[in-house]
LOKOL-616256 format. One record per residue: residue number from 0; z, y, x of N, C-alpha, C in turn. Coordinates in pm, 1 decimal, padded with zeros to 6 digits. Layout:
<pts>
(NUM,(Z,Y,X),(Z,Y,X),(Z,Y,X))
...
</pts>
This chain:
<pts>
(0,(00969.6,00351.3,-00107.5),(01017.2,00486.4,-00137.3),(01120.7,00475.9,-00248.5))
(1,(01247.1,00473.1,-00213.7),(01352.3,00452.6,-00310.9),(01384.9,00578.8,-00387.4))
(2,(01429.3,00560.5,-00511.7),(01466.5,00672.9,-00597.1),(01617.1,00676.4,-00612.0))
(3,(01677.0,00790.8,-00585.9),(01819.3,00806.1,-00609.5),(01843.0,00827.8,-00757.8))
(4,(01968.6,00818.7,-00798.8),(02001.8,00830.9,-00940.6),(01975.4,00972.1,-00990.5))
(5,(01902.7,00981.4,-01102.3),(01869.5,01110.7,-01161.8),(01904.0,01107.0,-01309.0))
(6,(01963.1,01213.2,-01356.9),(01997.3,01224.5,-01498.1),(01870.4,01222.5,-01582.5))
(7,(01853.3,01127.3,-01672.7),(01729.3,01115.7,-01748.9),(01727.4,01200.5,-01875.2))
(8,(01824.5,01289.6,-01891.9),(01836.8,01360.5,-02019.7),(01745.0,01480.9,-02031.8))
(9,(01663.7,01506.4,-01932.4),(01567.1,01613.9,-01949.4),(01582.8,01731.8,-01855.8))
(10,(01666.4,01723.7,-01753.0),(01680.0,01833.3,-01658.3),(01569.1,01824.6,-01554.3))
(11,(01539.6,01939.1,-01492.7),(01439.5,01941.2,-01386.9),(01493.5,01867.8,-01264.7))
(12,(01402.5,01821.2,-01179.9),(01439.9,01743.6,-01062.0),(01375.2,01805.7,-00938.6))
(13,(01449.6,01804.7,-00829.1),(01396.8,01852.4,-00701.8),(01372.0,01732.5,-00611.2))
(14,(01251.0,01723.3,-00557.8),(01214.5,01617.7,-00464.0),(01192.7,01677.1,-00325.8))
(15,(01235.3,01605.3,-00223.8),(01211.4,01645.9,-00085.8),(01146.2,01529.8,-00011.6))
(16,(01037.9,01560.0,00058.3),(00964.5,01459.3,00132.7),(00961.4,01495.1,00281.7))
(17,(00965.3,01392.0,00364.1),(00933.9,01408.3,00506.8),(00794.9,01349.6,00527.1))
(18,(00710.1,01421.7,00597.1),(00569.7,01383.3,00609.7),(00530.3,01377.7,00756.5))
(19,(00478.5,01260.8,00799.3),(00434.0,01242.8,00937.6),(00284.2,01218.5,00945.0))
(20,(00215.3,01231.7,00835.1),(00073.0,01201.9,00825.9),(-00008.3,01304.0,00905.1))
(21,(-00069.0,01259.2,01014.5),(-00143.4,01350.5,01102.3),(-00279.2,01386.7,01044.1))
(22,(-00316.7,01327.3,00931.4),(-00438.3,01370.3,00864.1),(-00420.2,01507.8,00800.4))
(23,(-00296.1,01547.4,00777.8),(-00266.0,01681.8,00726.7),(-00271.4,01780.1,00842.6))
(24,(-00357.1,01881.0,00830.9),(-00377.2,01971.5,00943.7),(-00248.7,02040.0,00985.6))
(25,(-00167.6,02085.3,00889.1),(-00049.2,02160.9,00927.1),(00051.7,02073.7,01002.0))
(26,(00056.4,01944.1,00969.8),(00143.9,01851.7,01042.8),(00087.4,01826.0,01182.3))
(27,(-00042.8,01797.4,01188.4),(-00106.7,01768.1,01317.0),(-00100.2,01887.8,01410.6))
(28,(-00128.1,02007.7,01358.2),(-00124.8,02128.0,01442.2),(00014.8,02152.6,01498.0))
(29,(00116.7,02129.5,01415.5),(00253.5,02152.8,01462.7),(00291.3,02054.5,01572.5))
(30,(00234.8,01932.6,01567.0),(00263.9,01832.3,01670.1),(00188.3,01862.1,01799.4))
(31,(00060.5,01890.9,01785.8),(-00023.7,01914.0,01904.4),(00019.6,02039.3,01979.0))
(32,(00048.6,02145.4,01905.1),(00082.2,02273.6,01967.9),(00232.5,02296.1,01979.2))
(33,(00312.7,02198.4,01935.2),(00458.6,02209.9,01943.3),(00505.3,02340.5,01879.2))
(34,(00466.2,02360.7,01753.6),(00493.3,02487.0,01686.1),(00542.2,02462.5,01543.6))
(35,(00569.7,02570.3,01472.6),(00613.1,02564.8,01332.1),(00504.3,02626.7,01245.4))
(36,(00465.8,02555.7,01139.1),(00358.5,02599.5,01050.9),(00413.3,02604.2,00908.4))
(37,(00401.1,02720.1,00842.7),(00458.7,02738.6,00709.6),(00354.0,02791.4,00613.1))
(38,(00340.8,02725.2,00498.4),(00249.2,02772.2,00394.8),(00311.7,02891.2,00323.0))
(39,(00238.3,03002.8,00318.5),(00287.8,03124.4,00254.1),(00232.1,03142.8,00112.7))
(40,(00107.0,03101.1,00093.1),(00041.1,03128.8,-00035.6),(-00082.7,03042.6,-00047.6))
(41,(-00116.9,03004.8,-00169.8),(-00234.5,02923.3,-00195.1),(-00302.2,02970.0,-00323.3))
(42,(-00434.2,02975.5,-00321.6),(-00512.7,03015.4,-00438.2),(-00622.0,02911.7,-00461.2))
(43,(-00639.5,02869.1,-00586.5),(-00750.5,02782.2,-00622.3),(-00874.4,02868.1,-00644.0))
(44,(-00976.0,02849.3,-00561.3),(-01099.1,02924.9,-00576.0),(-01185.8,02866.8,-00686.5))
(45,(-01282.4,02945.8,-00732.4),(-01369.9,02901.8,-00841.7),(-01463.9,02790.3,-00797.7))
(46,(-01483.6,02770.4,-00665.8),(-01572.4,02665.3,-00616.0),(-01496.5,02536.7,-00583.7))
(47,(-01372.9,02526.2,-00635.7),(-01287.9,02407.5,-00618.3),(-01232.6,02393.1,-00476.9))
(48,(-01256.2,02490.3,-00393.1),(-01190.0,02491.2,-00263.6),(-01060.6,02571.4,-00273.2))
(49,(-00977.1,02560.4,-00171.1),(-00848.4,02628.8,-00169.1),(-00848.2,02739.3,-00065.0))
(50,(-00783.9,02847.9,-00098.0),(-00757.9,02954.8,-00002.1),(-00609.8,02947.3,00031.5))
(51,(-00578.1,02920.7,00157.4),(-00439.3,02902.6,00198.5),(-00404.1,02997.1,00312.9))
(52,(-00281.0,03048.7,00306.7),(-00230.3,03135.3,00413.0),(-00112.6,03065.6,00480.1))
(53,(-00123.8,03047.7,00611.0),(-00019.5,02982.4,00688.7),(00031.8,03075.9,00798.0))
(54,(00163.4,03079.7,00813.3),(00224.2,03145.1,00928.3),(00247.2,03040.1,01035.5))
(55,(00203.9,03068.7,01157.9),(00224.1,02978.3,01270.9),(00311.7,03048.6,01372.8))
(56,(00418.0,02980.8,01415.3),(00510.6,03036.4,01512.8),(00525.6,02940.3,01629.7))
(57,(00511.2,02992.8,01750.8),(00537.9,02912.0,01868.5),(00417.2,02871.7,01950.2))
(58,(00299.2,02924.0,01916.4),(00180.1,02893.1,01995.2),(00080.4,03007.7,01983.0))
(59,(-00012.7,03013.1,02074.8),(-00111.8,03120.5,02076.1),(-00209.0,03105.3,01959.3))
(60,(-00242.6,03214.4,01890.7),(-00336.8,03206.6,01777.5),(-00470.2,03143.5,01814.3))
(61,(-00520.3,03171.0,01935.4),(-00648.7,03115.3,01975.8),(-00644.2,02963.1,01981.0))
(62,(-00527.7,02907.8,02012.5),(-00515.0,02761.6,02015.5),(-00525.4,02704.6,01875.1))
(63,(-00467.2,02774.6,01778.7),(-00476.3,02729.8,01639.9),(-00621.2,02730.6,01593.6))
(64,(-00692.3,02838.2,01624.6),(-00832.0,02848.8,01583.1),(-00918.2,02741.3,01648.2))
(65,(-00887.6,02706.0,01771.2),(-00964.0,02600.1,01838.2),(-00937.2,02465.0,01773.6))
(66,(-00813.9,02442.0,01725.4),(-00783.3,02317.1,01655.5),(-00854.6,02310.7,01522.4))
(67,(-00870.2,02425.6,01456.3),(-00939.7,02429.9,01328.0),(-01083.0,02380.7,01343.8))
(68,(-01146.6,02414.8,01455.0),(-01285.4,02375.5,01478.1),(-01302.4,02224.4,01484.1))
(69,(-01193.5,02152.7,01512.6),(-01200.6,02007.6,01528.3),(-01163.8,01932.8,01400.6))
(70,(-01132.2,02003.6,01293.4),(-01097.4,01937.5,01167.6),(-01204.5,01962.0,01063.2))
(71,(-01228.1,01860.3,00980.4),(-01334.8,01870.6,00881.1),(-01287.6,01930.8,00750.0))
(72,(-01156.3,01940.0,00728.9),(-01106.3,01982.8,00597.8),(-01099.7,02134.9,00583.4))
(73,(-01105.8,02207.3,00695.0),(-01101.3,02353.5,00689.4),(-01241.2,02407.3,00714.8))
(74,(-01298.1,02470.3,00612.1),(-01434.9,02520.2,00621.7),(-01442.4,02655.3,00693.0))
(75,(-01341.5,02739.0,00669.9),(-01340.5,02872.1,00730.1),(-01198.1,02905.9,00773.2))
(76,(-01186.0,02981.7,00880.0),(-01053.7,03022.7,00928.0),(-01061.7,03164.9,00981.6))
(77,(-00955.6,03240.2,00955.8),(-00952.3,03378.8,01002.7),(-00808.9,03415.7,01039.0))
(78,(-00792.2,03480.8,01151.7),(-00661.1,03531.0,01191.8),(-00640.6,03665.7,01124.7))
(79,(-00538.3,03674.4,01040.5),(-00510.7,03798.1,00967.3),(-00427.3,03893.5,01050.5))
(80,(-00322.4,03843.2,01109.4),(-00238.0,03927.3,01194.8),(-00186.1,03844.4,01310.7))
(81,(-00182.4,03904.5,01427.5),(-00141.8,03836.1,01549.7),(00000.2,03876.1,01586.4))
(82,(00087.3,03778.6,01606.5),(00223.2,03803.9,01650.3),(00237.1,03783.9,01800.3))
(83,(00358.5,03796.6,01849.5),(00384.1,03776.8,01992.3),(00351.9,03633.5,02030.9))
(84,(00387.5,03539.7,01945.6),(00365.7,03398.3,01974.2),(00327.1,03325.6,01845.2))
(85,(00214.6,03367.2,01786.8),(00170.7,03306.6,01662.3),(00096.3,03407.2,01577.7))
(86,(00094.3,03385.5,01446.0),(00024.7,03479.0,01359.2),(00011.4,03424.6,01218.2))
(87,(-00051.9,03504.4,01133.1),(-00080.6,03467.0,00994.9),(-00228.7,03434.0,00985.5))
(88,(-00260.4,03316.1,00930.3),(-00397.6,03267.6,00924.0),(-00442.0,03247.5,00779.6))
(89,(-00569.4,03268.9,00758.3),(-00632.9,03244.6,00629.3),(-00729.7,03127.9,00645.0))
(90,(-00711.4,03022.6,00564.7),(-00796.2,02904.8,00571.5),(-00863.5,02881.7,00436.1))
(91,(-00991.2,02849.1,00438.7),(-01061.3,02799.5,00320.9),(-01071.4,02649.1,00337.6))
(92,(-01006.3,02576.6,00247.5),(-00986.5,02432.4,00263.7),(-01064.8,02355.0,00158.4))
(93,(-01136.1,02253.1,00201.8),(-01201.2,02160.4,00109.5),(-01132.9,02025.5,00124.3))
(94,(-01110.1,01958.6,00015.6),(-01040.7,01830.7,00022.4),(-00896.8,01844.7,-00022.4))
(95,(-00828.2,01732.0,-00038.2),(-00691.8,01732.8,-00091.5),(-00590.8,01788.3,00007.5))
(96,(-00480.6,01839.0,-00046.1),(-00368.4,01881.4,00036.5),(-00240.5,01849.2,-00040.3))
(97,(-00126.8,01867.4,00022.9),(-00000.4,01826.9,-00040.4),(00025.6,01904.0,-00169.8))
(98,(-00012.4,02030.8,-00174.2),(00014.3,02110.3,-00294.4),(-00069.4,02063.9,-00412.7))
(99,(-00196.1,02030.5,-00388.3),(-00280.7,01983.9,-00498.5),(-00241.9,01843.0,-00540.1))
(100,(-00199.4,01761.1,-00444.4),(-00151.8,01627.1,-00478.9),(-00033.7,01635.6,-00573.8))
(101,(00059.7,01724.8,-00544.9),(00175.0,01744.4,-00632.4),(00133.0,01804.4,-00766.2))
(102,(00044.8,01903.6,-00761.6),(00001.6,01970.2,-00884.9),(-00068.0,01873.9,-00979.4))
(103,(-00141.9,01778.3,-00924.0),(-00212.6,01681.5,-01008.0),(-00116.5,01594.2,-01088.4))
(104,(00007.7,01582.7,-01042.6),(00107.0,01502.7,-01114.6),(00195.0,01588.6,-01204.9))
(105,(00178.2,01720.9,-01199.2),(00259.5,01811.0,-01279.6),(00376.8,01871.4,-01205.7))
(106,(00392.1,01836.4,-01076.7),(00500.0,01893.1,-00995.7),(00453.9,02024.4,-00932.7))
(107,(00549.9,02102.1,-00884.9),(00520.6,02232.4,-00825.8),(00579.9,02238.8,-00686.2))
(108,(00496.5,02263.7,-00585.0),(00544.7,02275.3,-00447.4),(00624.3,02404.1,-00432.1))
(109,(00749.3,02390.5,-00390.0),(00832.7,02508.7,-00367.0),(00820.6,02556.7,-00222.5))
(110,(00816.0,02463.2,-00127.5),(00798.4,02500.7,00013.0),(00725.7,02389.5,00086.9))
(111,(00640.5,02430.0,00181.5),(00562.7,02337.1,00262.6),(00564.4,02388.3,00405.2))
(112,(00615.8,02307.2,00497.8),(00617.9,02348.9,00638.1),(00616.5,02226.2,00727.1))
(113,(00582.8,02248.4,00853.5),(00587.0,02142.0,00953.8),(00637.5,02201.5,01083.9))
(114,(00720.4,02125.6,01152.7),(00778.2,02171.0,01279.5),(00772.1,02056.1,01378.3))
(115,(00693.3,02074.6,01485.1),(00680.8,01975.3,01591.0),(00643.6,01837.4,01537.3))
(116,(00548.4,01835.2,01443.2),(00494.5,01709.5,01394.8),(00565.5,01648.4,01276.7))
(117,(00667.2,01714.8,01224.9),(00740.8,01663.1,01109.8),(00723.5,01760.7,00993.4))
(118,(00660.4,01714.4,00886.2),(00641.1,01797.4,00769.1),(00758.3,01786.3,00673.9))
(119,(00789.4,01896.6,00608.1),(00895.8,01899.5,00507.7),(00839.7,01965.3,00381.7))
(120,(00841.6,01891.3,00273.6),(00788.3,01940.8,00146.6),(00897.9,01934.1,00041.7))
(121,(00920.4,02044.0,-00028.2),(01015.6,02049.7,-00138.3),(00936.1,02079.4,-00264.3))
(122,(00957.9,01998.3,-00367.7),(00883.0,02014.0,-00492.0),(00977.2,02012.1,-00611.4))
(123,(00943.7,02091.9,-00712.0),(01015.7,02092.2,-00838.6),(00937.3,02010.7,-00939.5))
(124,(01007.4,01926.1,-01011.7),(00945.2,01843.9,-01115.4),(01003.2,01886.8,-01250.3))
(125,(00923.2,01946.3,-01337.7),(00973.3,01987.9,-01469.5),(01026.1,01869.2,-01549.0))
(126,(01108.1,01899.9,-01648.4),(01175.5,01795.0,-01725.0),(01078.7,01700.2,-01794.7))
(127,(00961.2,01749.5,-01834.1),(00868.2,01666.3,-01910.2),(00780.7,01578.0,-01822.4))
(128,(00793.8,01588.5,-01690.5),(00708.0,01514.8,-01597.5),(00782.0,01391.3,-01545.7))
(129,(00710.3,01280.4,-01531.8),(00766.5,01154.0,-01483.4),(00792.2,01164.1,-01332.7))
(130,(00918.8,01167.9,-01295.1),(00957.0,01183.9,-01154.5),(00906.6,01067.3,-01069.7))
(131,(00920.5,00946.5,-01121.4),(00877.8,00829.3,-01044.8),(00727.7,00833.7,-01017.0))
(132,(00651.6,00877.6,-01116.1),(00506.3,00887.2,-01097.2),(00472.5,00988.3,-00988.3))
(133,(00542.0,01101.2,-00987.1),(00518.7,01202.6,-00883.3),(00543.7,01143.0,-00746.0))
(134,(00658.5,01078.4,-00729.1),(00695.1,01022.8,-00599.4),(00598.1,00913.1,-00556.2))
(135,(00559.3,00826.3,-00649.4),(00471.0,00715.8,-00614.3),(00330.7,00764.0,-00579.1))
(136,(00278.8,00861.4,-00653.4),(00144.4,00911.9,-00622.7),(00141.9,00987.3,-00490.9))
(137,(00250.4,01059.3,-00462.2),(00256.4,01128.4,-00333.1),(00258.6,01025.5,-00220.5))
(138,(00337.3,00918.4,-00237.8),(00343.8,00813.9,-00136.3),(00211.8,00741.0,-00118.4))
(139,(00137.2,00721.8,-00228.9),(00006.2,00656.9,-00219.2),(-00092.3,00743.4,-00141.5))
(140,(-00086.3,00875.1,-00166.0),(-00177.7,00966.5,-00098.2),(-00140.6,00984.0,00048.3))
(141,(-00009.7,00982.3,00076.6),(00038.0,01003.9,00213.7),(00130.2,00888.5,00252.6))
(142,(00071.6,00779.1,00305.5),(00150.1,00659.8,00338.7),(00260.4,00686.1,00441.2))
(143,(00240.7,00786.7,00525.9),(00341.9,00815.3,00627.4),(00438.8,00923.0,00578.4))
(144,(00474.0,00912.9,00451.6),(00572.3,01005.4,00395.2),(00693.9,00927.4,00348.2))
(145,(00806.4,00997.1,00343.4),(00931.1,00937.2,00297.9),(00998.5,01032.0,00199.7))
(146,(01040.5,00979.4,00087.6),(01119.0,01059.2,-00006.8),(01261.1,01065.6,00045.4))
(147,(01303.7,01182.3,00089.1),(01435.3,01195.7,00152.6),(01543.0,01243.6,00057.3))
(148,(01504.3,01303.9,-00055.5),(01603.6,01350.3,-00152.3),(01540.7,01357.3,-00289.6))
(149,(01620.9,01321.9,-00390.3),(01577.7,01328.8,-00530.1),(01702.0,01358.6,-00611.5))
(150,(01710.5,01480.0,-00663.0),(01833.3,01517.8,-00732.1),(01803.7,01613.2,-00846.8))
(151,(01896.2,01614.8,-00941.4),(01884.3,01709.4,-01051.5),(01893.0,01851.0,-00998.7))
(152,(01816.7,01938.3,-01059.2),(01814.0,02077.7,-01016.4),(01864.5,02166.9,-01128.4))
(153,(01961.7,02251.2,-01095.8),(02012.7,02348.0,-01193.3),(01930.5,02475.5,-01194.8))
(154,(01836.4,02485.2,-01098.6),(01752.5,02604.5,-01090.5),(01635.4,02591.3,-01186.2))
(155,(01593.4,02702.2,-01248.1),(01474.3,02695.7,-01332.9),(01351.3,02666.8,-01249.6))
(156,(01262.1,02583.5,-01302.2),(01138.3,02553.6,-01230.1),(01048.0,02674.9,-01236.2))
(157,(01011.7,02733.1,-01120.6),(00934.7,02857.6,-01123.2),(00786.5,02832.6,-01141.1))
(158,(00722.2,02920.8,-01217.7),(00576.7,02923.2,-01216.2),(00532.8,02992.4,-01088.0))
(159,(00609.8,03094.0,-01048.6),(00592.0,03160.2,-00921.0),(00728.9,03184.5,-00862.0))
(160,(00733.1,03218.4,-00734.5),(00861.2,03222.2,-00665.7),(00927.0,03358.8,-00666.7))
(161,(00864.0,03460.9,-00727.5),(00924.3,03592.3,-00731.2),(01049.5,03590.3,-00816.6))
(162,(01141.5,03679.0,-00787.6),(01262.9,03687.5,-00868.6),(01295.2,03833.8,-00893.9))
(163,(01389.3,03855.5,-00987.1),(01434.5,03991.4,-01013.3),(01324.0,04083.4,-01057.3))
(164,(01318.1,04199.9,-00993.2),(01219.2,04299.7,-01032.6),(01077.4,04250.1,-01009.1))
(165,(01058.7,04162.6,-00906.8),(00926.1,04109.7,-00880.9),(00877.5,04026.1,-00998.9))
(166,(00967.1,03947.7,-01056.1),(00929.9,03866.5,-01172.2),(00895.8,03955.8,-01290.4))
(167,(00971.3,04063.3,-01306.9),(00945.2,04156.1,-01415.9),(00806.1,04216.6,-01402.0))
(168,(00770.1,04255.7,-01280.3),(00637.0,04311.2,-01258.2),(00530.1,04204.9,-01274.2))
(169,(00557.9,04083.8,-01224.9),(00459.3,03977.1,-01234.5),(00427.0,03943.0,-01378.7))
(170,(00524.6,03961.4,-01467.4),(00501.2,03933.1,-01609.1),(00394.1,04023.4,-01668.7))
(171,(00371.2,04138.3,-01605.3),(00272.6,04232.0,-01656.8),(00130.6,04195.7,-01614.3))
(172,(00117.5,04104.6,-01519.5),(-00012.1,04074.1,-01461.0),(-00063.5,03938.9,-01508.4))
(173,(-00196.0,03925.8,-01517.1),(-00256.3,03795.6,-01543.1),(-00246.3,03711.1,-01415.5))
(174,(-00267.5,03580.1,-01429.2),(-00264.1,03492.6,-01312.2),(-00366.1,03537.9,-01207.8))
(175,(-00486.1,03574.3,-01252.5),(-00590.0,03615.8,-01158.0),(-00551.8,03746.0,-01088.2))
(176,(-00493.5,03840.9,-01161.6),(-00450.2,03966.3,-01099.7),(-00340.5,03941.5,-00996.4))
(177,(-00248.3,03848.9,-01026.7),(-00144.2,03815.1,-00930.3),(-00203.6,03753.4,-00805.2))
(178,(-00299.2,03662.5,-00823.2),(-00362.1,03597.3,-00708.5),(-00434.4,03698.4,-00620.9))
(179,(-00508.8,03787.5,-00683.8),(-00584.6,03887.3,-00608.0),(-00489.6,03982.4,-00535.8))
(180,(-00385.5,04027.4,-00604.2),(-00291.5,04121.4,-00543.8),(-00218.1,04057.7,-00426.8))
(181,(-00172.0,03933.7,-00445.6),(-00100.4,03862.8,-00340.1),(-00191.3,03836.1,-00221.3))
(182,(-00315.6,03795.2,-00247.9),(-00410.8,03768.6,-00141.3),(-00442.3,03895.9,-00063.5))
(183,(-00460.5,04005.3,-00135.2),(-00489.1,04133.5,-00069.3),(-00372.8,04174.2,00020.7))
(184,(-00251.4,04153.4,-00028.3),(-00133.0,04189.1,00050.8),(-00125.5,04106.2,00178.9))
(185,(-00139.5,03972.8,00164.7),(-00130.4,03886.1,00281.9),(-00245.4,03909.8,00379.2))
(186,(-00360.6,03947.5,00325.7),(-00477.8,03970.6,00411.1),(-00470.5,04102.1,00487.0))
(187,(-00372.8,04185.3,00455.4),(-00361.7,04314.3,00522.2),(-00448.2,04421.8,00462.3))
(188,(-00489.5,04403.0,00335.8),(-00573.8,04502.3,00269.8),(-00499.7,04634.2,00250.4))
(189,(-00367.9,04626.6,00231.1),(-00288.0,04747.2,00208.5),(-00229.3,04804.5,00337.8))
(190,(-00253.8,04739.0,00451.6),(-00200.2,04787.7,00579.5),(-00279.5,04908.7,00626.1))
(191,(-00217.2,04982.7,00716.0),(-00290.1,05094.2,00778.3),(-00277.1,05083.6,00929.6))
(192,(-00390.8,05066.7,01000.7),(-00526.0,05051.3,00944.3),(-00541.9,04915.5,00875.4))
(193,(-00636.3,04908.6,00784.8),(-00658.7,04785.1,00710.1),(-00700.5,04672.7,00803.9))
(194,(-00640.3,04552.8,00778.8),(-00678.9,04435.7,00856.8),(-00788.6,04356.0,00787.3))
(195,(-00808.6,04383.8,00658.2),(-00915.2,04316.7,00582.4),(-00975.7,04416.0,00484.6))
(196,(-01106.9,04409.1,00470.8),(-01176.1,04496.4,00376.4),(-01180.6,04430.6,00238.6))
(197,(-01222.9,04508.1,00138.2),(-01238.8,04453.1,00003.3),(-01341.5,04340.0,00004.8))
(198,(-01445.5,04356.2,00083.8),(-01549.7,04252.8,00092.1),(-01493.0,04124.1,00151.8))
(199,(-01410.3,04136.8,00256.0),(-01352.7,04018.2,00318.8),(-01256.3,03947.3,00224.4))
(200,(-01177.2,04023.3,00151.1),(-01084.4,03963.1,00053.9),(-01161.7,03891.8,-00056.3))
(201,(-01267.0,03956.8,-00104.8),(-01348.3,03896.0,-00210.1),(-01413.6,03767.5,-00160.9))
(202,(-01465.0,03769.1,-00038.3),(-01527.7,03649.8,00018.8),(-01426.3,03536.1,00031.1))
(203,(-01304.6,03571.7,00073.4),(-01200.6,03469.8,00088.7),(-01168.8,03403.4,-00044.7))
(204,(-01169.5,03482.0,-00151.8),(-01139.6,03430.5,-00285.1),(-01259.4,03367.7,-00354.0))
(205,(-01378.0,03387.6,-00295.7),(-01499.0,03333.6,-00355.1),(-01543.6,03407.7,-00478.8))
(206,(-01516.5,03539.7,-00483.3),(-01555.4,03621.3,-00598.9),(-01635.4,03741.1,-00550.4))
(207,(-01699.4,03811.2,-00644.1),(-01776.5,03930.2,-00609.1),(-01681.2,04043.7,-00571.2))
(208,(-01729.3,04131.7,-00483.5),(-01645.4,04245.0,-00442.0),(-01611.0,04333.0,-00561.7))
(209,(-01704.8,04349.0,-00654.6),(-01677.4,04432.0,-00771.7),(-01566.5,04371.0,-00857.5))
(210,(-01562.3,04238.4,-00865.7),(-01456.7,04170.2,-00941.2),(-01322.5,04189.0,-00872.8))
(211,(-01321.9,04173.5,-00740.0),(-01198.6,04195.3,-00663.0),(-01147.2,04337.6,-00684.9))
(212,(-01235.4,04434.7,-00673.2),(-01194.7,04575.0,-00686.6),(-01140.6,04603.9,-00826.6))
(213,(-01201.5,04544.4,-00926.6),(-01155.6,04564.1,-01064.9),(-01014.6,04508.1,-01082.7))
(214,(-00992.2,04385.6,-01032.4),(-00859.9,04323.9,-01044.2),(-00754.3,04403.9,-00967.8))
(215,(-00791.0,04452.3,-00849.8),(-00695.6,04528.7,-00768.2),(-00657.7,04658.0,-00838.4))
(216,(-00755.8,04730.5,-00889.1),(-00726.9,04857.2,-00956.9),(-00637.3,04834.7,-01078.4))
(217,(-00668.5,04732.3,-01157.5),(-00588.6,04704.5,-01277.2),(-00447.2,04662.7,-01240.7))
(218,(-00434.5,04575.7,-01138.7),(-00302.8,04528.4,-01096.6),(-00219.3,04642.7,-01040.1))
(219,(-00280.2,04728.0,-00959.5),(-00207.8,04842.2,-00903.8),(-00157.5,04933.2,-01015.1))
(220,(-00243.4,04958.9,-01112.7),(-00204.2,05046.7,-01223.4),(-00086.2,04987.4,-01300.3))
(221,(-00089.9,04856.8,-01325.2),(00018.5,04791.8,-01398.9),(00148.9,04793.5,-01320.5))
(222,(00140.5,04759.8,-01191.9),(00262.1,04753.2,-01109.6),(00323.5,04891.1,-01092.0))
(223,(00241.0,04990.1,-01060.3),(00293.5,05125.3,-01041.3),(00345.0,05181.6,-01173.3))
(224,(00273.5,05152.8,-01281.6),(00319.3,05197.7,-01412.4),(00453.4,05138.4,-01448.4))
(225,(00470.7,05009.6,-01420.7),(00598.2,04943.3,-01449.0),(00710.1,05001.2,-01362.8))
(226,(00677.1,05032.6,-01237.7),(00777.1,05087.4,-01145.9),(00831.4,05219.5,-01198.2))
(227,(00743.5,05307.3,-01243.5),(00788.0,05438.1,-01289.5),(00847.1,05431.1,-01430.2))
(228,(00797.0,05340.8,-01514.1),(00854.3,05324.0,-01646.2),(00997.7,05277.0,-01637.9))
(229,(01027.9,05190.1,-01536.7),(01163.1,05135.9,-01526.5),(01264.4,05239.1,-01486.7))
(230,(01213.9,05353.7,-01434.2),(01305.2,05458.2,-01392.7),(01327.4,05565.2,-01499.3))
(231,(01259.2,05548.0,-01616.0),(01271.1,05644.8,-01723.2),(01387.0,05606.7,-01815.3))
(232,(01475.0,05699.6,-01844.4),(01586.9,05671.9,-01933.6),(01536.7,05657.9,-02075.7))
(233,(01587.9,05550.5,-02143.5),(01545.5,05525.4,-02281.3),(01638.7,05597.5,-02378.6))
</pts>
């Protein structure tokens, strides 16, 4: 896994990997079903498992669910919304994944997707993190991966991917409130009719329903308050 020339003066670095490791469910599913699988959101649960939301395009949702039954790393799976040829899925994952592998080295996954058996991962490496260590540990964990790009990044390394007004609102929320709000949104909690109940969202996050409801109420109040405050002339 060769490293291209990177400015060592302290700028952030962007790494891009190609991943063919069929032990990764999203890569294997994209190959078997000839489809595109994209990670939309991930939450670290309190029980050390992961809650992940994937969009699948190009295959029937029932086929995805049947593939889930054959893998040991996904403990629970739920179809959140069904599209014409795919859908949004909620997975409770036990065991390592590409995002946690990167996070363990201090890198941040910017995008994770697989198309027809080829995974593409883009990660940001903050200036204080050893780029070579990130690349080598990722390669050790996923032998069938290739570092395809390593370059200085002029973009700020995001803690989250929101920008503009979304970032302004996110600043008002705690990490847990952001996770709960984002999970509720992806789960269809705010849709009409609702695609997920408060109990289902809480179960997905591994928290009590009362805790979920408290976080949702507080987050809604902060976001709506910020929205109307921003429209008031100072």
